[in-house]
Residue frames as qw, qx, qy, qz and C-alpha x, y, z in Angstrom:
[[0.853, 0.161, -0.008, 0.497, 129.72, 5.03, 98.43],
 [0.299, -0.886, 0.026, 0.353, 132.15, 7.45, 100.01],
 [0.366, 0.873, -0.299, -0.119, 134.93, 9.30, 98.19],
 [0.237, -0.598, 0.764, 0.042, 137.76, 7.10, 99.47],
 [0.690, 0.117, 0.711, -0.073, 135.91, 3.91, 98.51],
 [0.637, 0.739, 0.157, -0.154, 135.21, 5.33, 95.05],
 [0.189, 0.841, -0.498, -0.100, 138.82, 6.26, 94.47],
 [0.438, -0.373, 0.818, 0.005, 140.01, 2.82, 95.60],
 [0.732, 0.369, 0.566, -0.085, 137.63, 1.08, 93.19],
 [0.494, 0.853, -0.091, -0.143, 138.72, 3.33, 90.35],
 [0.054, -0.731, 0.676, 0.073, 142.37, 2.53, 91.05],
 [0.616, -0.094, 0.781, -0.040, 141.66, -1.22, 91.18],
 [0.711, 0.588, 0.377, -0.075, 139.90, -1.10, 87.81],
 [0.277, 0.898, -0.309, -0.145, 142.64, 1.10, 86.33],
 [0.147, -0.606, 0.781, 0.042, 145.30, -1.43, 87.24],
 [0.762, 0.063, 0.616, -0.189, 143.27, -4.52, 86.31],
 [0.043, -0.264, 0.780, 0.566, 144.01, -6.61, 83.23],
 [0.270, -0.258, -0.826, -0.422, 140.58, -8.27, 83.10],
 [0.331, 0.070, 0.466, -0.818, 137.31, -6.91, 84.50],
 [0.186, -0.255, -0.879, -0.357, 134.16, -9.05, 84.15],
 [0.402, -0.073, 0.237, -0.881, 130.58, -8.02, 84.87],
 [0.143, -0.259, -0.954, -0.053, 127.91, -10.48, 86.02],
 [0.262, -0.014, 0.142, -0.955, 124.45, -8.94, 85.99],
 [0.087, 0.383, 0.915, -0.093, 120.81, -9.72, 86.62],
 [0.070, 0.736, 0.626, 0.248, 117.37, -8.13, 86.26],
 [0.276, -0.822, -0.218, 0.448, 118.35, -5.06, 88.29],
 [0.376, -0.197, 0.378, 0.822, 120.61, -3.89, 85.47],
 [0.057, 0.344, 0.633, 0.691, 117.56, -3.20, 83.29],
 [0.130, -0.696, -0.643, 0.291, 115.27, -1.59, 85.83],
 [0.096, -0.583, 0.015, 0.807, 116.53, 1.87, 84.88],
 [0.060, 0.034, -0.665, -0.744, 115.29, 1.06, 81.35],
 [0.581, -0.041, 0.018, -0.812, 111.81, 0.59, 82.71],
 [0.706, 0.006, -0.681, -0.192, 111.88, -3.22, 82.86],
 [0.654, -0.595, 0.227, -0.409, 110.70, -4.52, 86.26],
 [0.086, 0.410, -0.897, 0.143, 112.80, -7.03, 88.14],
 [0.586, -0.152, -0.756, -0.249, 111.47, -10.31, 89.46],
 [0.601, -0.371, -0.663, 0.248, 111.80, -10.58, 93.21],
 [0.181, 0.038, -0.298, 0.936, 112.07, -7.01, 94.42],
 [0.203, 0.490, 0.552, -0.643, 109.20, -4.88, 95.72],
 [0.511, 0.631, 0.053, -0.581, 106.68, -4.66, 92.91],
 [0.041, -0.387, 0.827, 0.407, 108.57, -7.27, 90.91],
 [0.570, 0.081, -0.573, -0.584, 106.89, -9.62, 88.46],
 [0.501, -0.083, -0.859, 0.065, 106.87, -12.51, 90.89],
 [0.010, 0.158, 0.631, -0.759, 105.13, -10.55, 93.60],
 [0.464, 0.060, -0.173, -0.867, 102.02, -10.01, 91.46],
 [0.597, 0.113, 0.707, -0.362, 98.93, -12.15, 91.83],
 [0.293, 0.265, -0.681, -0.616, 98.51, -14.30, 88.73],
 [0.824, -0.097, -0.164, -0.533, 95.73, -16.48, 90.12],
 [0.934, -0.266, 0.210, -0.110, 96.09, -20.17, 90.81],
 [0.884, 0.252, 0.035, 0.393, 99.15, -20.58, 88.60],
 [0.413, -0.759, 0.129, 0.486, 102.38, -18.88, 89.69],
 [0.390, 0.835, -0.300, -0.245, 104.67, -17.07, 87.20],
 [0.220, -0.517, 0.821, 0.105, 107.32, -19.73, 87.83],
 [0.580, 0.192, 0.790, -0.049, 104.86, -22.39, 86.60],
 [0.551, 0.771, 0.178, -0.265, 103.60, -20.34, 83.64],
 [0.270, 0.829, -0.461, -0.166, 107.16, -19.82, 82.44],
 [0.541, -0.279, 0.790, 0.082, 107.88, -23.54, 81.94],
 [0.205, 0.226, -0.749, -0.588, 108.04, -25.53, 78.71],
 [0.007, -0.279, -0.959, 0.044, 105.43, -27.95, 80.00],
 [0.184, 0.630, 0.480, -0.582, 102.93, -25.15, 80.68],
 [0.178, 0.503, -0.363, -0.763, 103.71, -23.58, 77.32],
 [0.139, 0.042, -0.906, -0.397, 102.88, -26.86, 75.53],
 [0.028, -0.423, -0.885, 0.192, 99.75, -27.54, 77.58],
 [0.059, 0.858, 0.450, -0.241, 98.42, -23.99, 77.51],
 [0.513, 0.169, 0.236, 0.808, 100.16, -21.96, 74.79],
 [0.052, -0.773, -0.334, -0.536, 97.50, -19.26, 74.87],
 [0.566, -0.812, -0.138, 0.044, 98.01, -18.69, 78.61],
 [0.730, -0.247, 0.115, 0.627, 101.77, -18.81, 78.26],
 [0.402, 0.335, 0.281, 0.804, 101.92, -16.21, 75.52],
 [0.220, -0.863, -0.305, -0.338, 99.43, -13.90, 77.21],
 [0.621, -0.745, 0.003, 0.243, 101.72, -13.76, 80.22],
 [0.713, -0.080, 0.251, 0.650, 104.99, -13.81, 78.26],
 [0.300, 0.561, 0.327, 0.699, 104.06, -10.98, 75.90],
 [0.276, -0.863, -0.242, -0.348, 102.49, -8.91, 78.65],
 [0.615, -0.782, 0.098, 0.028, 105.19, -9.28, 81.28],
 [0.784, -0.299, 0.322, 0.438, 108.49, -10.39, 79.76],
 [0.538, 0.358, 0.387, 0.658, 108.79, -8.37, 76.56],
 [0.081, -0.856, -0.174, 0.480, 109.49, -4.65, 76.49],
 [0.661, 0.446, 0.336, 0.502, 110.16, -3.67, 72.86],
 [0.090, 0.942, 0.085, 0.310, 110.23, 0.01, 73.75],
 [0.662, -0.697, 0.083, 0.261, 113.02, -0.33, 76.37],
 [0.492, 0.789, -0.260, 0.260, 116.31, 1.42, 75.62],
 [0.732, 0.010, -0.414, 0.542, 119.79, 0.82, 77.07],
 [0.359, -0.927, -0.106, -0.033, 120.43, 2.82, 80.25],
 [0.029, 0.891, -0.434, 0.129, 123.60, 4.33, 81.64],
 [0.688, -0.413, 0.596, -0.010, 124.78, 1.04, 83.16],
 [0.848, 0.366, 0.356, 0.146, 124.62, -0.66, 79.74],
 [0.430, 0.878, -0.092, 0.191, 126.47, 2.28, 78.16],
 [0.293, -0.808, 0.506, -0.075, 129.24, 2.37, 80.78],
 [0.787, -0.188, 0.582, 0.081, 129.90, -1.35, 80.38],
 [0.749, 0.593, 0.232, 0.182, 129.99, -1.02, 76.57],
 [0.197, 0.927, -0.270, 0.171, 132.55, 1.82, 76.88],
 [0.554, -0.620, 0.555, -0.024, 134.65, -0.17, 79.33],
 [0.847, 0.129, 0.486, 0.172, 134.84, -3.00, 76.81],
 [0.556, 0.802, 0.076, 0.205, 135.63, -0.59, 73.95],
 [0.078, -0.904, 0.392, -0.154, 138.45, 0.89, 76.06],
 [0.650, 0.335, -0.664, 0.154, 139.91, -2.59, 76.53],
 [0.194, -0.412, 0.631, -0.628, 139.15, -2.69, 80.24],
 [0.745, -0.015, 0.435, -0.505, 136.12, -5.00, 80.38],
 [0.125, -0.223, 0.925, 0.281, 136.66, -8.55, 79.15],
 [0.264, -0.251, -0.798, -0.480, 133.01, -9.46, 78.93],
 [0.497, -0.169, 0.255, -0.812, 129.46, -9.23, 80.26],
 [0.186, -0.156, -0.970, -0.022, 127.63, -12.25, 81.64],
 [0.391, -0.095, 0.114, -0.908, 123.92, -11.55, 81.87],
 [0.192, 0.240, 0.929, -0.206, 120.86, -13.37, 83.15],
 [0.387, 0.542, 0.203, -0.718, 118.65, -10.99, 81.19],
 [0.536, 0.304, 0.733, 0.289, 116.94, -11.84, 77.90],
 [0.237, 0.863, 0.287, -0.341, 116.32, -8.28, 76.66],
 [0.711, 0.407, 0.251, 0.516, 119.39, -7.77, 74.46],
 [0.041, -0.997, -0.070, -0.017, 120.07, -4.29, 75.83],
 [0.577, -0.588, 0.356, 0.441, 123.79, -4.89, 76.42],
 [0.569, 0.181, 0.564, 0.570, 124.31, -5.54, 72.71],
 [0.207, 0.851, 0.394, 0.280, 122.18, -2.56, 71.73],
 [0.313, -0.926, 0.072, 0.197, 124.39, -0.38, 73.95],
 [0.416, 0.795, -0.442, -0.006, 127.47, -1.62, 72.03],
 [0.540, -0.484, 0.686, -0.062, 128.80, -4.53, 74.09],
 [0.583, 0.437, -0.601, -0.329, 130.28, -7.26, 71.90],
 [0.391, 0.120, -0.898, 0.161, 131.33, -10.09, 74.22],
 [0.561, -0.232, 0.286, -0.742, 128.03, -10.86, 75.96],
 [0.212, -0.021, -0.977, -0.005, 127.19, -14.28, 77.36],
 [0.576, -0.229, -0.031, -0.784, 123.43, -14.65, 77.73],
 [0.120, -0.155, 0.939, -0.283, 123.00, -17.37, 80.33],
 [0.438, 0.354, 0.711, -0.422, 119.23, -17.51, 79.92],
 [0.416, 0.426, 0.676, 0.434, 119.09, -17.01, 76.16],
 [0.001, 0.200, -0.077, -0.977, 117.43, -14.11, 74.39],
 [0.440, 0.557, 0.569, -0.415, 113.87, -13.09, 73.60],
 [0.268, 0.650, -0.326, -0.632, 115.12, -11.74, 70.27],
 [0.260, 0.263, -0.866, -0.337, 115.47, -15.27, 68.89],
 [0.719, 0.044, 0.446, -0.531, 112.67, -17.82, 68.58],
 [0.172, 0.281, -0.868, -0.372, 112.28, -21.18, 66.89],
 [0.804, -0.054, -0.244, -0.539, 109.71, -23.79, 65.92],
 [0.520, -0.402, 0.717, -0.231, 109.76, -26.78, 68.23],
 [0.891, 0.280, 0.321, -0.157, 108.72, -28.95, 65.30],
 [0.805, 0.516, 0.081, 0.281, 111.12, -28.16, 62.45],
 [0.640, -0.356, 0.000, 0.681, 113.56, -25.71, 64.04],
 [0.316, 0.642, 0.278, 0.640, 112.80, -22.76, 61.74],
 [0.342, -0.290, -0.349, 0.823, 113.86, -19.50, 63.36],
 [0.005, -0.810, -0.477, -0.341, 111.70, -16.44, 63.89],
 [0.207, 0.358, -0.231, 0.881, 112.27, -12.86, 65.05],
 [0.031, -0.328, -0.647, 0.688, 110.72, -11.19, 68.05],
 [0.320, 0.200, -0.138, -0.916, 108.66, -9.10, 65.67],
 [0.464, -0.081, -0.775, -0.422, 107.02, -12.27, 64.36],
 [0.288, -0.287, -0.834, 0.373, 106.10, -13.26, 67.90],
 [0.029, 0.364, 0.383, -0.848, 104.67, -9.90, 68.78],
 [0.337, 0.183, -0.340, -0.859, 102.78, -9.43, 65.52],
 [0.332, -0.178, -0.898, -0.227, 100.99, -12.76, 65.81],
 [0.562, -0.382, 0.057, -0.731, 97.57, -12.56, 67.34],
 [0.909, -0.307, 0.131, -0.249, 97.63, -15.03, 70.19],
 [0.781, -0.344, 0.478, 0.207, 99.91, -18.03, 69.77],
 [0.298, 0.704, -0.502, -0.405, 102.67, -17.97, 67.12],
 [0.885, 0.040, 0.464, 0.013, 102.84, -21.05, 64.95],
 [0.382, -0.336, 0.611, 0.607, 105.38, -22.05, 62.32],
 [0.505, 0.565, -0.140, -0.638, 104.61, -20.96, 58.77],
 [0.319, 0.402, -0.807, -0.292, 106.22, -24.14, 57.39],
 [0.339, -0.034, -0.940, 0.013, 105.07, -27.01, 59.57],
 [0.529, -0.576, -0.332, -0.527, 102.47, -25.49, 61.88],
 [0.670, -0.231, -0.567, 0.420, 104.50, -26.28, 65.00],
 [0.366, -0.902, -0.209, 0.095, 104.50, -24.10, 68.09],
 [0.458, 0.608, -0.228, 0.606, 107.12, -21.32, 68.02],
 [0.655, -0.677, -0.255, 0.218, 108.89, -20.80, 71.36],
 [0.008, -0.956, 0.280, -0.086, 111.33, -18.21, 72.63],
 [0.771, 0.296, -0.438, 0.356, 115.01, -19.18, 72.63],
 [0.216, -0.659, 0.423, -0.584, 115.18, -18.62, 76.35],
 [0.335, 0.037, -0.897, 0.286, 115.89, -20.91, 79.29],
 [0.576, -0.506, -0.208, -0.608, 112.58, -21.51, 81.08],
 [0.516, -0.477, 0.561, -0.437, 112.07, -22.79, 84.60],
 [0.873, -0.095, 0.464, -0.115, 113.01, -26.46, 85.06],
 [0.813, 0.552, -0.046, 0.180, 115.32, -26.28, 82.01],
 [0.731, -0.389, 0.103, 0.551, 119.11, -26.40, 82.28],
 [0.061, 0.865, -0.223, -0.446, 121.42, -23.65, 81.12],
 [0.782, 0.588, -0.202, 0.034, 123.24, -24.03, 77.86],
 [0.873, -0.351, 0.055, 0.333, 126.41, -25.94, 78.82],
 [0.621, 0.357, 0.085, 0.693, 128.71, -24.09, 76.45],
 [0.061, -0.803, -0.051, -0.591, 127.54, -20.66, 77.67],
 [0.708, -0.701, -0.006, -0.083, 127.88, -21.70, 81.32],
 [0.855, -0.191, 0.088, 0.473, 131.43, -23.02, 80.92],
 [0.428, 0.562, 0.107, 0.699, 132.41, -19.98, 78.85],
 [0.304, -0.840, -0.023, -0.448, 131.15, -17.73, 81.67],
 [0.844, -0.519, 0.020, 0.133, 132.92, -19.83, 84.26],
 [0.771, 0.104, 0.075, 0.624, 136.22, -19.51, 82.42],
 [0.170, 0.730, 0.097, 0.655, 135.80, -15.79, 81.94],
 [0.526, -0.801, 0.025, -0.286, 135.25, -15.29, 85.68],
 [0.905, -0.287, 0.019, 0.314, 138.10, -17.62, 86.62],
 [0.651, 0.231, 0.083, 0.718, 140.56, -15.47, 84.65],
 [0.022, -0.875, -0.197, -0.441, 139.23, -12.12, 85.89],
 [0.348, 0.172, -0.451, 0.804, 141.20, -9.72, 88.10],
 [0.250, 0.076, 0.362, -0.895, 138.02, -7.86, 89.06],
 [0.109, -0.395, -0.871, -0.271, 134.50, -9.26, 89.18],
 [0.253, 0.011, 0.192, -0.948, 131.63, -6.77, 89.35],
 [0.067, -0.387, -0.917, -0.075, 128.25, -8.28, 90.21],
 [0.152, 0.085, 0.120, -0.977, 125.24, -6.05, 89.75],
 [0.568, 0.058, -0.110, -0.813, 121.47, -6.20, 89.96],
 [0.703, -0.022, -0.678, -0.215, 121.05, -9.79, 91.00],
 [0.701, -0.570, 0.175, -0.391, 119.88, -11.43, 94.22],
 [0.241, 0.462, -0.850, 0.074, 122.30, -14.33, 93.60],
 [0.618, -0.102, 0.604, -0.493, 119.57, -16.74, 94.56],
 [0.868, 0.389, 0.039, -0.305, 119.04, -18.48, 91.23],
 [0.393, -0.474, 0.748, 0.249, 121.39, -21.39, 90.60],
 [0.829, -0.189, -0.002, 0.527, 123.46, -22.48, 88.80],
 [0.348, 0.775, 0.042, 0.526, 124.04, -18.90, 87.60],
 [0.395, -0.878, 0.148, -0.226, 124.65, -17.57, 91.13],
 [0.879, -0.361, 0.226, 0.216, 127.24, -20.28, 91.72],
 [0.680, 0.613, -0.023, 0.401, 129.43, -18.79, 88.99],
 [0.166, -0.906, 0.278, -0.272, 130.94, -16.52, 91.65],
 [0.848, -0.427, 0.305, 0.066, 132.64, -19.59, 93.08],
 [0.831, 0.367, 0.128, 0.397, 134.87, -19.63, 89.98],
 [0.146, 0.922, -0.145, 0.329, 136.35, -16.24, 90.86],
 [0.839, -0.102, -0.278, 0.456, 139.89, -16.53, 92.20],
 [0.307, 0.495, -0.142, 0.801, 140.71, -12.86, 92.79],
 [0.301, -0.349, -0.579, 0.673, 140.42, -10.50, 95.74],
 [0.095, 0.173, -0.015, -0.980, 138.38, -7.74, 94.08],
 [0.051, -0.489, -0.843, -0.219, 134.74, -8.81, 94.15],
 [0.124, 0.065, 0.127, -0.982, 132.41, -5.81, 93.91],
 [0.005, 0.481, 0.874, 0.067, 128.70, -6.32, 94.55],
 [0.161, 0.016, -0.012, -0.987, 126.23, -3.62, 93.55],
 [0.330, -0.400, -0.799, -0.305, 122.72, -4.52, 94.68],
 [0.313, -0.531, 0.074, -0.784, 120.09, -2.72, 96.71],
 [0.851, -0.410, 0.044, -0.326, 119.30, -5.81, 98.78],
 [0.408, -0.574, 0.710, -0.010, 121.70, -8.15, 100.63],
 [0.803, 0.320, -0.450, -0.226, 123.01, -11.23, 98.86],
 [0.940, -0.337, 0.045, 0.026, 124.44, -14.49, 100.15],
 [0.804, 0.230, -0.052, 0.546, 127.86, -13.52, 98.85],
 [0.029, -0.951, 0.034, -0.307, 128.22, -10.11, 100.52],
 [0.660, -0.698, 0.260, 0.101, 130.65, -11.44, 103.09],
 [0.812, 0.028, 0.345, 0.470, 133.04, -12.47, 100.30],
 [0.409, 0.797, 0.208, 0.393, 133.02, -9.08, 98.59],
 [0.489, -0.034, -0.172, 0.854, 135.66, -6.42, 98.99],
 [0.160, 0.058, 0.047, -0.984, 133.02, -3.77, 98.29],
 [0.048, 0.528, 0.847, 0.016, 129.25, -3.98, 98.80],
 [0.051, 0.059, -0.064, -0.995, 127.36, -1.02, 97.35],
 [0.167, 0.507, 0.817, -0.220, 123.61, -0.58, 97.96],
 [0.175, 0.589, 0.000, -0.789, 123.06, 2.12, 95.38],
 [0.721, 0.607, 0.109, -0.317, 121.75, 2.39, 91.83],
 [0.805, 0.004, 0.412, 0.428, 123.80, 0.36, 89.35],
 [0.459, 0.750, 0.224, 0.420, 123.66, 3.15, 86.76],
 [0.180, -0.958, 0.133, -0.177, 124.77, 5.80, 89.25],
 [0.732, -0.547, 0.364, 0.181, 127.48, 3.56, 90.72],
 [0.777, 0.183, 0.382, 0.466, 129.01, 2.51, 87.43],
 [0.305, 0.865, 0.137, 0.373, 128.88, 6.10, 86.17],
 [0.360, -0.902, 0.225, -0.074, 130.79, 7.24, 89.24],
 [0.794, -0.327, 0.431, 0.277, 133.33, 4.41, 88.97],
 [0.501, 0.039, 0.578, 0.643, 133.89, 4.84, 85.24],
 [0.254, 0.720, 0.200, -0.614, 132.68, 8.26, 83.98],
 [0.525, 0.227, 0.636, 0.518, 132.01, 8.36, 80.24],
 [0.191, 0.856, 0.417, 0.239, 130.24, 11.70, 79.74]]
C-alpha cells in the first residue's frame, strides 16, 4: 500500500458516517489461529478418509461424537489465543464512533475480548454450548474439561457447540442484521476472507456505496468491485489506516 493510497483511505474513513467491517479466518491468524483454506490451513491437512467438512457436521457429530470432539477440540478451539492488533484497531474505531459494527465468520470471540461491542457472529460462537436434549447451556470450559464427549448433567443428552456447522443454515436474524448494517454503510472493509463461503460472502451484494476495501493476501471473486485491494497483513494494514498507539 503506497503513501497516496493510504492517505486516500484515511480521508475516506475520516469523512464516513458509517464504517462496517466484514471479516473471516484471516483476522485471527495473527493471534496464532490457523485459517482454513490458505497454505497450511486446517482444510489442507490429511484427516484420513473423512474430510474436515464432513467431520464438522451435525450428522457426523451425532453418529460419531467421539471423533467429532477429538477433531473439534484439537483443531477449532484455541483457549490461549489473545486479540491481535486488527481486533484492537477495530475496537478503537467503534469506541471513537467511526465503526458501526463488526460482522465476523469466526467463532473465537476475540473481537469482544478486544472491546468491540456490536459484533454479529454469523457462524455462532464456541464460547456457548447447549444440550441437544433439554437445551441447558454450558460454557467452553465445561466442554474442554470433559474427558472425551461432553454430556448434559441434567438429562444426559449430547452437548454441542452453538456454532453453525456445515450443511446448517445461518441464523436468519443475524444474517438480516448484517445485511442491513452493510446496506447502510458508507465504507465496507472486508478482511481475511476468501469470499467463497455462501451465503456469508454474498453479503457484499448488499453494499450500496463506492468505498469497498478488500484486505486479503489471496485474490477474491469481488476484487474487481473494490476501490482498494490490499494484499498485506490485516493487522499491519488496519494499524496504518487507523493508528491507535
